[in-house]
C-alpha positions as CSV (number, residue, x, y, z in Angstrom):
1,X,-29.9,-90.4,56.0
2,X,-33.2,-89.9,54.1
3,X,-34.1,-86.4,53.2
4,X,-37.4,-84.8,54.3
5,X,-39.6,-84.2,51.3
6,X,-41.8,-81.1,51.1
7,X,-45.6,-81.5,51.5
8,X,-46.2,-79.7,48.2
9,X,-44.4,-81.4,45.3
10,X,-44.5,-78.5,42.8
11,X,-42.1,-80.2,40.3
12,X,-44.5,-83.1,39.9
13,X,-47.4,-80.7,39.4
14,X,-45.6,-79.1,36.5
15,X,-44.9,-82.5,34.9
16,X,-48.6,-83.2,34.9
17,X,-49.1,-80.5,32.2
18,X,-46.6,-82.1,29.8
19,X,-48.0,-85.6,30.4
20,X,-51.6,-84.3,29.8
21,X,-50.5,-82.5,26.7
22,X,-48.8,-85.7,25.4
23,X,-52.1,-87.6,25.9
24,X,-54.0,-84.7,24.2
25,X,-52.0,-84.6,21.1
26,X,-52.1,-88.5,21.0
27,X,-55.9,-88.3,20.8
28,X,-55.7,-85.5,18.3
29,X,-53.3,-87.5,16.1
30,X,-55.6,-90.5,16.2
31,X,-58.3,-88.4,14.6
32,X,-56.2,-86.9,11.9
33,X,-54.4,-88.5,8.9
34,X,-50.8,-87.3,9.1
35,X,-47.8,-89.0,7.5
36,X,-45.3,-90.9,9.7
37,X,-42.2,-89.2,11.2
38,X,-40.1,-89.3,14.3
39,X,-42.1,-86.6,16.0
40,X,-45.4,-88.2,15.0
41,X,-44.1,-91.5,16.2
42,X,-43.5,-89.9,19.6
43,X,-47.0,-88.6,19.6
44,X,-48.3,-92.0,18.7
45,X,-46.9,-93.2,22.0
46,X,-48.8,-90.5,23.9
47,X,-50.9,-93.1,25.7
48,X,-47.9,-93.6,27.9
49,X,-48.8,-90.3,29.4
50,X,-51.7,-92.1,31.0
51,X,-49.3,-94.6,32.5
52,X,-47.2,-91.8,33.9
53,X,-50.3,-90.4,35.6
54,X,-51.0,-93.9,37.1
55,X,-47.4,-94.0,38.5
56,X,-47.7,-90.4,39.7
57,X,-50.9,-91.2,41.5
58,X,-49.3,-93.9,43.5
59,X,-46.4,-91.7,44.3
60,X,-48.6,-88.8,45.5
61,X,-51.1,-90.9,47.4
62,X,-48.3,-92.6,49.5
63,X,-46.6,-89.2,50.0
64,X,-49.8,-87.7,51.4
65,X,-51.1,-90.7,53.4
66,X,-47.9,-92.5,54.5
67,X,-48.3,-91.4,58.1
68,X,-51.5,-91.7,60.0
69,X,-54.2,-93.2,57.8
70,X,-57.9,-93.5,58.3
71,X,-59.7,-95.6,55.7
72,X,-63.2,-94.0,55.7
73,X,-62.1,-90.3,55.4
74,X,-59.6,-91.3,52.7
75,X,-62.2,-93.0,50.5
76,X,-64.7,-90.2,51.0
77,X,-62.1,-87.6,50.1
78,X,-60.8,-89.4,47.0
79,X,-64.2,-90.3,45.6
80,X,-65.5,-86.8,46.3
81,X,-62.6,-85.6,44.2
82,X,-63.2,-87.8,41.1
83,X,-66.9,-88.8,41.1
84,X,-68.9,-85.6,40.8
85,X,-67.2,-84.4,37.6
86,X,-67.3,-88.0,36.2
87,X,-71.0,-88.3,36.9
88,X,-71.7,-84.9,35.3
89,X,-69.7,-85.8,32.1
90,X,-71.5,-89.1,31.9
91,X,-74.9,-87.4,32.0
92,X,-73.8,-85.0,29.3
93,X,-72.7,-87.8,27.1
94,X,-76.0,-89.6,27.7
95,X,-77.8,-86.5,26.7
96,X,-75.7,-86.1,23.5
97,X,-76.4,-89.7,22.6
98,X,-80.1,-89.2,23.0
99,X,-80.1,-86.0,20.9
100,X,-78.3,-87.9,18.2
101,X,-81.0,-90.6,18.3
102,X,-78.6,-93.2,19.6
103,X,-79.0,-95.7,22.4
104,X,-76.4,-94.8,25.1
105,X,-74.4,-97.9,26.1
106,X,-72.6,-98.6,29.3
107,X,-74.7,-96.2,31.4
108,X,-74.8,-98.2,34.6
109,X,-71.2,-99.4,34.2
110,X,-70.0,-95.8,33.9
111,X,-72.1,-94.6,36.9
112,X,-70.9,-97.5,39.0
113,X,-67.3,-96.9,37.9
114,X,-66.9,-100.5,36.7
115,X,-66.2,-99.8,33.0
116,X,-62.6,-100.7,33.3
117,X,-63.4,-104.3,34.3
118,X,-64.3,-105.7,30.9
119,X,-68.0,-105.1,31.7
120,X,-68.6,-103.5,28.3
121,X,-67.7,-104.3,24.7
122,X,-65.7,-101.2,24.0
123,X,-65.2,-97.6,25.3
124,X,-68.6,-96.2,26.2
125,X,-70.0,-92.7,26.6
126,X,-67.1,-90.5,27.8
127,X,-64.6,-93.1,26.6
128,X,-61.5,-91.9,28.4
129,X,-63.3,-92.1,31.8
130,X,-62.1,-95.7,32.0
131,X,-59.1,-94.1,33.7
132,X,-61.4,-92.8,36.5
133,X,-62.7,-96.4,37.0
134,X,-59.1,-97.6,37.2
135,X,-58.1,-94.9,39.7
136,X,-61.1,-95.7,41.9
137,X,-60.0,-99.3,42.0
138,X,-56.4,-98.3,43.0
139,X,-57.8,-96.1,45.8
140,X,-59.8,-99.1,47.1
141,X,-56.8,-101.3,47.1
142,X,-54.7,-98.7,48.9
143,X,-57.4,-98.4,51.5
144,X,-57.8,-102.1,52.0
145,X,-54.2,-103.3,51.9
146,X,-51.7,-102.0,54.5
147,X,-48.6,-101.2,52.5
148,X,-45.9,-100.6,55.2
149,X,-42.7,-102.4,54.4
150,X,-40.8,-101.3,51.3
151,X,-40.0,-105.0,50.4
152,X,-43.7,-105.7,50.4
153,X,-44.4,-102.8,48.0
154,X,-41.5,-104.1,45.7
155,X,-42.8,-107.6,45.7
156,X,-46.4,-106.4,45.0
157,X,-45.1,-104.4,42.1
158,X,-43.3,-107.4,40.6
159,X,-46.1,-109.9,41.1
160,X,-48.8,-107.6,39.8
161,X,-46.7,-106.6,36.8
162,X,-46.3,-110.3,35.8
163,X,-49.9,-111.0,36.4
164,X,-51.1,-108.1,34.3
165,X,-48.7,-109.0,31.6
166,X,-50.0,-112.6,31.6
167,X,-53.6,-111.3,31.4
168,X,-52.7,-109.1,28.4
169,X,-51.1,-112.0,26.6
170,X,-54.2,-114.1,27.1
171,X,-56.3,-111.3,25.6
172,X,-54.0,-111.2,22.5
173,X,-52.2,-108.0,23.5
174,X,-48.4,-107.5,23.7
175,X,-48.4,-105.6,26.9
176,X,-50.8,-104.6,29.7
177,X,-50.2,-100.9,28.7
178,X,-52.9,-101.5,26.0
179,X,-55.7,-102.4,28.4
180,X,-58.5,-99.8,28.7
181,X,-62.1,-100.9,29.0
182,X,-60.9,-104.5,28.9
183,X,-59.3,-104.6,32.4
184,X,-57.8,-101.2,32.6
185,X,-58.3,-101.7,36.3
186,X,-55.6,-104.3,36.1
187,X,-53.3,-102.0,34.1
188,X,-53.2,-99.4,36.8
189,X,-52.2,-101.7,39.7
190,X,-48.5,-102.4,39.0
191,X,-48.0,-98.8,37.9
192,X,-49.7,-97.3,40.9
193,X,-47.6,-99.6,43.2
194,X,-44.5,-98.6,41.2
195,X,-45.2,-95.0,42.1
196,X,-45.4,-96.0,45.8
197,X,-42.1,-97.7,45.5
198,X,-40.5,-94.7,43.9
199,X,-41.8,-92.5,46.7
200,X,-40.1,-94.8,49.2
201,X,-36.8,-94.6,47.3
202,X,-36.8,-90.9,46.6
203,X,-35.8,-89.6,50.1
204,X,-32.5,-91.6,49.7
205,X,-31.5,-89.9,46.4
206,X,-29.5,-86.7,46.6
207,X,-30.4,-83.7,44.6
208,X,-27.4,-84.2,42.3
209,X,-28.3,-87.8,41.7
210,X,-31.9,-86.8,41.0
211,X,-30.8,-84.2,38.4
212,X,-28.5,-86.7,36.7
213,X,-31.3,-89.4,36.6
214,X,-33.7,-86.8,35.3
215,X,-31.5,-85.8,32.4
216,X,-30.8,-89.4,31.4
217,X,-34.5,-90.2,31.8
218,X,-35.6,-87.4,29.5
219,X,-33.1,-88.5,26.9
220,X,-34.3,-92.1,27.1
221,X,-37.9,-90.9,26.9
222,X,-37.2,-89.0,23.7
223,X,-35.5,-92.0,22.2
224,X,-37.8,-94.8,23.3
225,X,-40.9,-92.6,22.8
226,X,-40.1,-92.2,19.1
227,X,-39.9,-96.0,18.5
228,X,-43.2,-97.2,16.9
229,X,-45.1,-99.4,19.3
230,X,-42.3,-99.1,21.9
231,X,-44.3,-101.0,24.5
232,X,-42.8,-101.3,28.0
């Protein structure tokens, strides 16, 4: 029998802090010249924290909206959550560029949330906001495609993973985990759907099994995360 999950997933909320901190020190590390080491190698893989957030986003969205679902209120609520702050930060970065005497690039792409679709030549303005563009795309897909059957979610995860990997190879990359401004919107899809799949599986896992998987998972994370360019 599947267990009933609480509406407020406080454990996942706490994990957000650690993932965000991993991404933060990754960006800090990229701007400082430190020597290599096992801990620093782990920090170098901090971009995987972004992929964790993409998976978590799919998990939480399905958790909240698995029952009755209305497309229009969903889209209004999700975009009201992400767009105002993004627009404000974009305007701030435009102002900073103008003060520095530079021509701000990617303005309309950023404001239209399409700067994760290979519409620019690099990260523009608030560079990390490509993730907001990717999230918006995932919300649109969730609203437009009725994910009901677990087998359909699993097949979608597999197919989109293979498609995203093929695209990354065509762009000269080793994995779609490296896509950002150049089709970061593709990067999020298999991860977002994976989060949905995990949400479907979770009620069938006992608390003891969850603890065991969590311990093993953290151990594997420490090991794999310290391998340079660990990839998938």
